[in-house]
Kinemage of the C-alpha trace (Angstrom):
@kinemage 1
@onewidth
@group {chain A} dominant
@subgroup {mainchain}
@vectorlist {calphas} color= white
{ca met a 1} P 0.000 0.000 0.000
{ca met a 2} L 2.761 2.451 0.955
{ca ser a 3} L 4.611 1.718 -2.289
{ca leu a 4} L 1.517 2.648 -4.277
{ca leu a 5} L 1.212 5.885 -2.310
{ca val a 6} L 4.833 6.778 -3.043
{ca val a 7} L 4.447 6.075 -6.770
{ca gly a 8} L 1.251 8.124 -6.722
{ca ala a 9} L 3.088 10.965 -4.971
{ca ile a 10} L 5.807 10.997 -7.646
{ca leu a 11} L 3.216 11.103 -10.441
{ca leu a 12} L 1.131 13.707 -8.604
{ca ser a 13} L 4.212 15.903 -8.117
{ca ile a 14} L 4.835 15.842 -11.873
{ca val a 15} L 1.196 16.600 -12.710
{ca leu a 16} L 0.899 19.396 -10.151
{ca gly a 17} L 4.194 20.904 -11.272
{ca tyr a 18} L 3.099 20.821 -14.907
{ca lys a 19} L -0.355 22.244 -14.206
{ca thr a 20} L 0.613 24.940 -11.696
{ca arg a 21} L 4.087 25.783 -13.090
{ca ile a 22} L 5.383 25.447 -9.520
{ca asn a 23} L 8.722 23.665 -9.122
{ca ile a 24} L 8.137 19.895 -9.000
{ca gly a 25} L 10.822 19.598 -6.342
{ca leu a 26} L 8.765 21.620 -3.857
{ca phe a 27} L 5.823 19.211 -4.190
{ca ala a 28} L 8.231 16.282 -3.868
{ca ile a 29} L 9.671 17.694 -0.620
{ca ala a 30} L 6.171 18.060 0.825
{ca phe a 31} L 5.221 14.487 -0.096
{ca ala a 32} L 8.564 13.174 1.211
{ca tyr a 33} L 7.796 14.726 4.597
{ca leu a 34} L 4.174 13.544 4.769
{ca leu a 35} L 4.832 9.985 3.574
{ca gly a 36} L 8.189 9.611 5.325
{ca cys a 37} L 7.164 10.890 8.762
{ca phe a 38} L 3.494 9.938 8.929
{ca gly a 39} L 3.475 6.936 6.594
{ca leu a 40} L 6.760 5.211 7.392
{ca gly a 41} L 7.274 6.592 10.886
{ca leu a 42} L 10.614 8.211 10.077
{ca ser a 43} L 11.882 11.135 12.145
{ca pro a 44} L 11.879 14.612 10.574
{ca lys a 45} L 15.679 14.628 10.875
{ca ser a 46} L 15.868 11.409 8.812
{ca val a 47} L 13.754 12.967 6.060
{ca ile a 48} L 15.889 16.114 6.031
{ca tyr a 49} L 19.022 13.964 5.713
{ca met a 50} L 17.509 12.518 2.533
{ca trp a 51} L 18.294 15.803 0.796
{ca pro a 52} L 21.069 14.703 -1.630
{ca leu a 53} L 23.725 17.074 -0.320
{ca lys a 54} L 26.527 15.768 -2.550
{ca ile a 55} L 24.509 16.249 -5.745
{ca phe a 56} L 23.456 19.726 -4.583
{ca phe a 57} L 27.048 20.731 -3.816
{ca ile a 58} L 28.366 19.430 -7.136
{ca ile a 59} L 25.718 21.257 -9.196
{ca phe a 60} L 26.217 24.423 -7.144
{ca ser a 61} L 30.011 24.531 -7.380
{ca val a 62} L 30.285 23.474 -11.034
{ca ser a 63} L 27.532 25.856 -12.158
{ca leu a 64} L 29.151 28.691 -10.197
{ca phe a 65} L 32.456 28.264 -12.022
{ca tyr a 66} L 30.911 27.906 -15.468
{ca ser a 67} L 28.670 30.942 -14.870
{ca phe a 68} L 31.686 33.253 -15.367
{ca ala a 69} L 31.904 32.208 -19.032
{ca ile a 70} L 28.245 33.150 -19.397
{ca ile a 71} L 28.133 36.512 -17.651
{ca asn a 72} L 31.274 37.880 -19.320
{ca gly a 73} L 30.083 36.862 -22.787
{ca thr a 74} L 32.765 34.235 -23.512
{ca leu a 75} L 30.370 31.524 -24.672
{ca glu a 76} L 28.241 33.853 -26.784
{ca lys a 77} L 31.347 35.223 -28.497
{ca leu a 78} L 32.572 31.669 -29.098
{ca ala a 79} L 29.244 30.815 -30.741
{ca glu a 80} L 29.513 33.802 -33.076
{ca his a 81} L 33.036 32.813 -34.166
{ca leu a 82} L 32.122 29.184 -34.791
{ca leu a 83} L 29.053 30.068 -36.862
{ca tyr a 84} L 31.069 32.610 -38.866
{ca arg a 85} L 33.436 29.814 -39.918
{ca cys a 86} L 30.542 28.058 -41.689
{ca arg a 87} L 29.425 31.008 -43.840
{ca arg a 88} L 30.864 29.523 -47.053
{ca phe a 89} L 28.844 26.284 -46.777
{ca pro a 90} L 25.240 27.388 -46.124
{ca his a 91} L 23.612 23.967 -46.494
{ca leu a 92} L 25.922 22.639 -43.738
{ca leu a 93} L 24.710 25.269 -41.280
{ca pro a 94} L 22.763 22.676 -39.192
{ca tyr a 95} L 26.068 20.858 -38.591
{ca ala a 96} L 27.644 24.150 -37.528
{ca ile a 97} L 24.784 24.901 -35.151
{ca phe a 98} L 24.958 21.395 -33.672
{ca ile a 99} L 28.762 21.367 -33.270
{ca cys a 100} L 28.844 24.927 -31.955
{ca thr a 101} L 26.074 24.284 -29.417
{ca thr a 102} L 27.630 20.963 -28.394
{ca leu a 103} L 31.014 22.553 -27.789
{ca ile a 104} L 29.627 25.451 -25.770
{ca ser a 105} L 27.408 23.128 -23.742
{ca ala a 106} L 30.339 20.757 -23.142
{ca leu a 107} L 32.362 23.705 -21.833
{ca gly a 108} L 29.940 23.713 -18.922
{ca ala a 109} L 27.137 26.130 -19.712
{ca gly a 110} L 24.491 23.431 -19.319
{ca tyr a 111} L 21.459 22.549 -21.409
{ca tyr a 112} L 19.055 25.327 -20.437
{ca thr a 113} L 21.654 28.093 -20.406
{ca val a 114} L 22.939 27.201 -23.870
{ca leu a 115} L 19.431 27.102 -25.293
{ca ala a 116} L 18.690 30.469 -23.699
{ca phe a 117} L 21.187 32.262 -25.962
{ca met a 118} L 21.681 29.796 -28.847
{ca ala a 119} L 17.994 29.237 -29.637
{ca pro a 120} L 17.349 32.928 -30.523
{ca ile a 121} L 20.469 32.933 -32.750
{ca thr a 122} L 19.264 29.757 -34.476
{ca ile a 123} L 15.726 31.044 -35.052
{ca leu a 124} L 17.179 34.268 -36.488
{ca leu a 125} L 19.394 32.241 -38.853
{ca cys a 126} L 16.336 30.236 -39.954
{ca gln a 127} L 14.500 33.442 -40.844
{ca arg a 128} L 17.477 34.934 -42.716
{ca thr a 129} L 18.524 31.817 -44.624
{ca gly a 130} L 15.287 29.981 -45.316
{ca met a 131} L 16.418 27.007 -43.238
{ca ser a 132} L 13.535 24.938 -41.868
{ca met a 133} L 12.761 25.853 -38.277
{ca thr a 134} L 12.345 22.126 -37.564
{ca val a 135} L 15.905 21.461 -38.723
{ca gly a 136} L 17.234 24.457 -36.815
{ca ala a 137} L 15.366 23.566 -33.624
{ca met a 138} L 16.545 19.953 -33.729
{ca ser a 139} L 20.152 21.006 -34.402
{ca val a 140} L 20.302 23.418 -31.472
{ca gly a 141} L 18.296 21.132 -29.165
{ca tyr a 142} L 20.432 18.089 -29.936
{ca gly a 143} L 23.614 20.113 -29.544
{ca ala a 144} L 22.644 21.463 -26.129
{ca leu a 145} L 21.775 17.954 -24.933
{ca thr a 146} L 24.885 16.274 -26.339
{ca gly a 147} L 27.302 18.829 -24.927
{ca ala a 148} L 25.610 18.856 -21.532
{ca asn a 149} L 26.017 15.056 -21.423
{ca phe a 150} L 29.812 15.392 -21.645
{ca met a 151} L 31.465 13.816 -18.616
{ca ser a 152} L 32.583 17.130 -17.094
{ca ser a 153} L 29.495 19.145 -18.039
{ca gln a 154} L 26.272 19.667 -16.111
{ca ser a 155} L 24.122 16.712 -17.174
{ca gly a 156} L 27.058 14.287 -17.293
{ca ile a 157} L 28.003 15.204 -13.733
{ca ile a 158} L 24.403 14.847 -12.536
{ca phe a 159} L 24.056 11.444 -14.214
{ca arg a 160} L 27.226 10.250 -12.493
{ca ser a 161} L 26.039 11.553 -9.121
{ca ile a 162} L 22.627 9.875 -9.406
{ca met a 163} L 24.310 6.601 -10.423
{ca ala a 164} L 26.620 6.847 -7.406
{ca asn a 165} L 23.598 7.424 -5.149
{ca ala a 166} L 22.036 4.291 -6.662
{ca gly a 167} L 25.045 2.234 -5.559
{ca ile a 168} L 27.223 2.359 -8.683
{ca ser a 169} L 30.967 2.819 -8.115
{ca glu a 170} L 32.560 6.126 -9.176
{ca ser a 171} L 34.693 4.467 -11.860
{ca gln a 172} L 31.760 2.537 -13.314
{ca ala a 173} L 29.603 5.680 -13.251
{ca phe a 174} L 32.315 7.507 -15.207
{ca ile a 175} L 32.439 4.711 -17.802
{ca asn a 176} L 28.646 4.761 -18.076
{ca ser a 177} L 28.712 8.527 -18.606
{ca ile a 178} L 31.148 8.064 -21.502
{ca gly a 179} L 28.694 5.614 -23.100
{ca ile a 180} L 25.816 8.057 -22.616
{ca phe a 181} L 27.774 10.937 -24.173
{ca leu a 182} L 28.892 8.931 -27.220
{ca ser a 183} L 25.384 7.546 -27.787
{ca thr a 184} L 23.747 10.960 -27.601
{ca ala a 185} L 26.368 12.300 -30.041
{ca ile a 186} L 25.847 9.570 -32.650
{ca ile a 187} L 22.052 9.877 -32.899
{ca pro a 188} L 21.968 13.646 -33.677
{ca phe a 189} L 24.677 13.277 -36.324
{ca ile a 190} L 22.625 10.623 -38.131
{ca val a 191} L 19.331 12.568 -37.841
{ca ile a 192} L 20.863 15.868 -38.980
{ca thr a 193} L 22.592 14.125 -41.906
{ca val a 194} L 19.270 12.686 -43.066
{ca leu a 195} L 17.566 16.088 -42.731
{ca ile a 196} L 20.336 17.823 -44.725
{ca phe a 197} L 20.858 15.381 -47.584
{ca phe a 198} L 17.505 13.598 -47.939
{ca thr a 199} L 15.108 16.543 -47.807
{ca lys a 200} L 14.751 19.818 -49.750
{ca his a 201} L 16.999 21.549 -47.233
{ca arg a 202} L 20.164 21.639 -49.376
{ca thr a 203} L 18.437 23.220 -52.382
{ca ser a 204} L 16.691 25.952 -50.374
{ca met a 205} L 19.798 26.792 -48.342
{ca thr a 206} L 22.241 26.906 -51.286
{ca ser a 207} L 20.104 29.470 -53.112
{ca ser a 208} L 19.511 31.680 -50.060
{ca gly a 209} L 22.739 33.722 -50.295
{ca phe a 210} L 22.843 34.704 -46.598
{ca glu a 211} L 25.709 36.483 -44.830
{ca ile a 212} L 27.050 36.299 -41.274
{ca asn a 213} L 28.899 39.356 -40.005
{ca lys a 214} L 32.439 38.867 -38.727
{ca pro a 215} L 32.387 38.905 -34.901
{ca ser a 216} L 34.754 40.992 -32.785
{ca val a 217} L 37.824 39.408 -31.194
{ca phe a 218} L 37.871 37.921 -27.681
{ca asn a 219} L 38.812 40.414 -25.000
{ca thr a 220} L 41.315 39.665 -22.233
{ca glu a 221} L 38.670 38.460 -19.750
{ca gln a 222} L 37.162 36.099 -22.312
{ca arg a 223} L 40.528 34.640 -23.318
{ca his a 224} L 41.416 34.013 -19.669
{ca thr a 225} L 38.001 32.439 -19.102
{ca leu a 226} L 38.470 30.025 -22.009
{ca val a 227} L 41.907 28.985 -20.767
{ca leu a 228} L 40.620 28.496 -17.225
{ca thr a 229} L 37.646 26.460 -18.480
{ca leu a 230} L 39.881 24.134 -20.486
{ca met a 231} L 42.198 23.725 -17.480
{ca met a 232} L 39.196 22.838 -15.302
{ca met a 233} L 38.022 20.207 -17.808
{ca ala a 234} L 41.527 18.738 -17.994
{ca cys a 235} L 41.755 18.453 -14.197
{ca val a 236} L 38.390 16.714 -14.050
{ca leu a 237} L 38.991 14.261 -16.907
{ca ile a 238} L 42.680 13.345 -16.874
{ca ala a 239} L 42.729 11.518 -13.515
{ca pro a 240} L 39.755 9.147 -14.090
{ca ile a 241} L 40.820 8.429 -17.680
{ca ala a 242} L 44.386 7.682 -16.528
{ca asn a 243} L 42.976 5.409 -13.834
{ca leu a 244} L 40.970 3.487 -16.435
{ca ile a 245} L 44.105 3.059 -18.570
{ca ala a 246} L 46.407 2.105 -15.679
{ca pro a 247} L 44.211 0.811 -12.833
{ca asp a 248} L 47.144 -0.839 -11.027
{ca asn a 249} L 49.303 2.283 -10.807
{ca glu a 250} L 49.293 3.321 -7.151
{ca thr a 251} L 50.141 6.980 -7.780
{ca ile a 252} L 47.363 7.426 -10.346
{ca thr a 253} L 44.905 5.553 -8.123
{ca phe a 254} L 45.804 7.803 -5.165
{ca ile a 255} L 45.440 11.023 -7.182
{ca asn a 256} L 42.142 9.848 -8.698
{ca ser a 257} L 40.782 9.006 -5.231
{ca lys a 258} L 41.376 12.625 -4.185
{ca met a 259} L 39.657 14.143 -7.227
{ca asp a 260} L 36.219 15.637 -6.645
{ca ile a 261} L 34.675 17.779 -9.354
{ca gly a 262} L 32.738 19.926 -6.880
{ca leu a 263} L 35.825 20.812 -4.861
{ca ile a 264} L 37.931 21.355 -8.001
{ca ala a 265} L 35.273 23.700 -9.396
{ca ser a 266} L 35.265 25.627 -6.102
{ca ile a 267} L 39.013 26.264 -6.428
{ca phe a 268} L 38.628 27.435 -10.024
{ca ser a 269} L 35.741 29.719 -8.992
{ca val a 270} L 38.062 31.414 -6.481
{ca ile a 271} L 40.721 31.794 -9.206
{ca ala a 272} L 38.119 33.320 -11.566
{ca leu a 273} L 37.084 35.811 -8.879
{ca leu a 274} L 40.695 36.729 -8.112
{ca leu a 275} L 41.270 37.307 -11.846
{ca lys a 276} L 38.091 39.460 -11.872
{ca leu a 277} L 36.513 37.420 -14.693
{ca gly a 278} L 33.006 38.211 -13.491
{ca asp a 279} L 30.905 39.730 -10.746
{ca glu a 280} L 30.360 37.399 -7.769
{ca lys a 281} L 26.750 38.498 -7.186
{ca lys a 282} L 25.830 38.023 -10.844
{ca ala a 283} L 27.522 34.616 -10.887
{ca ile a 284} L 25.559 33.420 -7.843
{ca ala a 285} L 22.299 34.905 -9.164
{ca ser a 286} L 22.733 33.040 -12.472
{ca leu a 287} L 22.929 29.610 -10.833
{ca pro a 288} L 20.205 27.113 -11.850
{ca trp a 289} L 18.442 27.225 -8.480
{ca gly a 290} L 15.190 25.850 -9.912
{ca thr a 291} L 16.964 22.823 -11.370
{ca met a 292} L 18.812 22.180 -8.105
{ca ile a 293} L 15.590 22.321 -6.066
{ca met a 294} L 13.828 20.023 -8.540
{ca ile a 295} L 16.616 17.413 -8.621
{ca cys a 296} L 17.170 17.380 -4.852
{ca gly a 297} L 13.446 17.515 -3.993
{ca val a 298} L 12.651 14.562 -6.237
{ca gly a 299} L 15.752 12.876 -4.803
{ca met a 300} L 14.237 13.125 -1.308
{ca leu a 301} L 11.007 11.511 -2.502
{ca ile a 302} L 12.962 8.759 -4.276
{ca ser a 303} L 14.812 8.102 -0.989
{ca val a 304} L 11.438 7.690 0.733
{ca ala a 305} L 10.470 5.273 -2.050
{ca ile a 306} L 13.631 3.253 -1.377
{ca lys a 307} L 12.820 3.141 2.350
{ca ala a 308} L 9.295 1.948 1.531
{ca gly a 309} L 10.639 -0.816 -0.736
{ca thr a 310} L 8.998 0.740 -3.798
{ca ile a 311} L 12.146 0.601 -5.943
{ca asn a 312} L 12.690 -3.105 -5.300
{ca leu a 313} L 8.984 -3.763 -5.936
{ca leu a 314} L 9.032 -1.912 -9.275
{ca ala a 315} L 12.244 -3.662 -10.297
{ca ser a 316} L 10.704 -7.028 -9.449
{ca trp a 317} L 7.525 -6.188 -11.402
{ca ile a 318} L 9.482 -5.128 -14.493
{ca ser a 319} L 11.671 -8.239 -14.291
{ca ser a 320} L 8.666 -10.562 -14.134
{ca thr a 321} L 6.335 -8.774 -16.573
{ca ile a 322} L 8.451 -7.547 -19.489
{ca pro a 323} L 10.473 -10.023 -21.594
{ca asp a 324} L 14.132 -9.743 -20.598
{ca val a 325} L 15.345 -8.731 -24.033
{ca leu a 326} L 12.841 -5.840 -24.241
{ca val a 327} L 13.592 -4.313 -20.829
{ca pro a 328} L 16.143 -1.742 -22.112
{ca val a 329} L 13.800 -0.688 -24.936
{ca ala a 330} L 10.867 -0.463 -22.501
{ca phe a 331} L 12.911 1.792 -20.223
{ca gly a 332} L 13.631 4.069 -23.184
{ca val a 333} L 9.945 4.303 -24.142
{ca val a 334} L 8.872 5.062 -20.561
{ca ala a 335} L 11.606 7.712 -20.260
{ca ala a 336} L 10.508 9.293 -23.567
{ca phe a 337} L 6.888 9.502 -22.407
{ca met a 338} L 7.899 11.023 -19.058
{ca ser a 339} L 10.154 13.551 -20.783
{ca leu a 340} L 7.248 14.899 -22.832
{ca phe a 341} L 6.043 16.692 -19.704
{ca ala a 342} L 8.935 16.559 -17.213
{ca ser a 343} L 12.654 17.293 -16.924
{ca thr a 344} L 15.187 14.575 -17.756
{ca leu a 345} L 17.568 15.803 -15.040
{ca gly a 346} L 14.985 16.670 -12.412
{ca val a 347} L 12.469 13.836 -12.756
{ca val a 348} L 13.181 11.100 -15.309
{ca thr a 349} L 16.706 10.025 -14.339
{ca pro a 350} L 16.222 10.414 -10.543
{ca ala a 351} L 13.119 8.217 -10.832
{ca leu a 352} L 14.464 5.527 -13.193
{ca phe a 353} L 18.195 5.265 -12.444
{ca pro a 354} L 17.665 3.685 -8.968
{ca leu a 355} L 15.802 0.808 -10.662
{ca val a 356} L 18.765 -0.118 -12.848
{ca pro a 357} L 21.136 -1.967 -10.451
{ca asn a 358} L 18.525 -4.479 -9.252
{ca ile a 359} L 17.136 -5.119 -12.725
{ca ala a 360} L 20.590 -5.434 -14.289
{ca glu a 361} L 21.604 -7.949 -11.627
{ca ser a 362} L 18.425 -10.037 -11.727
{ca leu a 363} L 18.213 -10.180 -15.544
{ca ser a 364} L 21.970 -10.177 -16.266
{ca ile a 365} L 21.621 -7.067 -18.433
{ca asp a 366} L 24.527 -4.706 -18.979
{ca leu a 367} L 24.299 -1.708 -16.644
{ca met a 368} L 25.549 0.768 -19.220
{ca met a 369} L 22.962 -0.335 -21.778
{ca leu a 370} L 20.094 0.385 -19.380
{ca phe a 371} L 21.456 3.803 -18.445
{ca ile a 372} L 22.005 4.680 -22.110
{ca cys a 373} L 18.500 3.588 -23.106
{ca ile a 374} L 16.957 5.711 -20.342
{ca val a 375} L 18.849 8.870 -21.270
{ca val a 376} L 18.463 8.366 -25.029
{ca gly a 377} L 14.725 7.817 -24.574
{ca ala a 378} L 14.292 10.763 -22.218
{ca gln a 379} L 16.142 13.162 -24.469
{ca ala a 380} L 14.345 11.963 -27.590
{ca thr a 381} L 11.260 14.009 -26.737
{ca ala a 382} L 13.000 16.871 -24.907
{ca ile a 383} L 12.216 19.062 -27.914
{ca ser a 384} L 8.474 18.690 -27.319
{ca pro a 385} L 6.904 22.167 -26.783
{ca phe a 386} L 5.477 20.825 -23.511
{ca ser a 387} L 8.956 19.965 -22.224
{ca ser a 388} L 11.325 22.535 -20.720
{ca gly a 389} L 13.784 22.419 -23.639
{ca gly a 390} L 11.131 22.685 -26.320
{ca ser a 391} L 9.429 25.539 -24.512
{ca leu a 392} L 12.740 27.455 -24.411
{ca ile a 393} L 13.154 27.051 -28.172
{ca leu a 394} L 9.547 28.117 -28.680
{ca gly a 395} L 10.096 31.132 -26.454
{ca ala a 396} L 13.044 32.175 -28.633
{ca cys a 397} L 10.685 33.002 -31.506
{ca pro a 398} L 10.528 36.797 -31.928
{ca thr a 399} L 6.832 36.976 -32.893
{ca glu a 400} L 3.586 35.224 -32.017
{ca lys a 401} L 3.212 34.227 -35.673
{ca ser a 402} L 6.552 32.384 -35.712
{ca arg a 403} L 5.664 30.649 -32.412
{ca thr a 404} L 2.362 29.541 -33.904
{ca ile a 405} L 4.209 28.062 -36.889
{ca leu a 406} L 6.924 26.374 -34.809
{ca phe a 407} L 4.625 24.801 -32.174
{ca pro a 408} L 3.101 22.075 -34.430
{ca gln a 409} L 6.502 21.499 -36.072
{ca leu a 410} L 8.052 20.692 -32.696
{ca leu a 411} L 5.115 18.550 -31.561
{ca phe a 412} L 4.262 16.648 -34.754
{ca arg a 413} L 7.607 16.561 -36.597
{ca ala a 414} L 10.633 17.133 -34.373
{ca ala a 415} L 9.487 15.103 -31.342
{ca pro a 416} L 8.316 12.078 -33.430
{ca ile a 417} L 11.559 12.135 -35.468
{ca gly a 418} L 13.564 12.208 -32.243
{ca phe a 419} L 11.509 9.384 -30.742
{ca val a 420} L 11.838 7.134 -33.817
{ca ala a 421} L 15.602 7.759 -33.963
{ca ala a 422} L 15.999 6.976 -30.261
{ca leu a 423} L 13.823 3.863 -30.488
{ca gly a 424} L 15.830 2.616 -33.476
{ca phe a 425} L 19.101 3.228 -31.631
{ca asn a 426} L 17.893 1.457 -28.477
{ca leu a 427} L 16.702 -1.515 -30.525
{ca leu a 428} L 20.078 -1.614 -32.275
{ca ile a 429} L 22.172 -1.699 -29.097
{ca thr a 430} L 19.746 -4.176 -27.510
{ca phe a 431} L 19.634 -6.758 -30.314
{ca val a 432} L 22.807 -6.176 -32.332
{ca ile a 433} L 25.586 -4.739 -30.176
């Protein structure tokens, strides 16, 4: 009975958040308290301790460092330079948008932040060049997702943290995050290639004759910010990669054991402030507080579900009901449906990732495959106008008329294309690889 109440609370939190536009995490915190204290008899202190402090600290510290590249204009200037390089090949502009957005997102800006300034640029390019808004929206949406999934970027870090909370070792979580990043980079490349070379896109773009103005050079602050960002990424990635290559080396193992991305980011934030690369108050104000509350609030409710035995019950039900070979694909479909109305980072992965270890063990399914299928499925429909990413792209339209045109394109073209591509990929890795 309690397990059903917890599942109902998770679903109700999503519905209430969607209907009221109030942060889902706040509803989840309320339900965690009511069900944890009055349903399971836990103490209030125990429920408070369910707040995932490590995940919160990592998101806070990493986002704080990367915010300097946003507030001093480094990432926006980088986007202008990368797009300018593609001016001689107009029909390849979707590739440029995807690669540019991926790179900027991988440098740490995060999915929502990148869309906030890249989506308006993309929509403007669509209007000037005659490029289909569906193609443009999918290129920028895919790029923001792929880059954010990079191991040292926002989504990649969150995925690793949620896996670790679910009982996965740090090294295995890092390997899984590599698989997720590579998978979510392959799918967009295939989809964009099909849209460029197997539709009317090339003909309409070649004859458009558009121009992109040459951007100004990077100033001193922006150059220092880029160097510092690359140094931060190197510090985060070199140790775990070296440990994977030489797991028996004691020195590398020791150094890797002392690496923590949240603490490293805190040091680099202090360096950025000392170099006066941005205003401290603006940096703190630009943090994704809503995302942090949503992820940690849902995390509290998921912890209550674990205490109630709900996770084990759901894992057992899936194992006994769905044919073993279809479990990864089923996870992807469920994640895609959830992502139509809810956040991948805040709801879908915190809800589904804890199921993976038990199911993988009981059915002898590869852990990485399940994690990949969940993320690929969830991000397949992230471009839906009802999802947070799709709504940001829709909001980038300068006029009500353009929003009216783009809405059905996102819902009836972009989202179905993304879903079919993700489903095909999940079927491929399930039955072939």
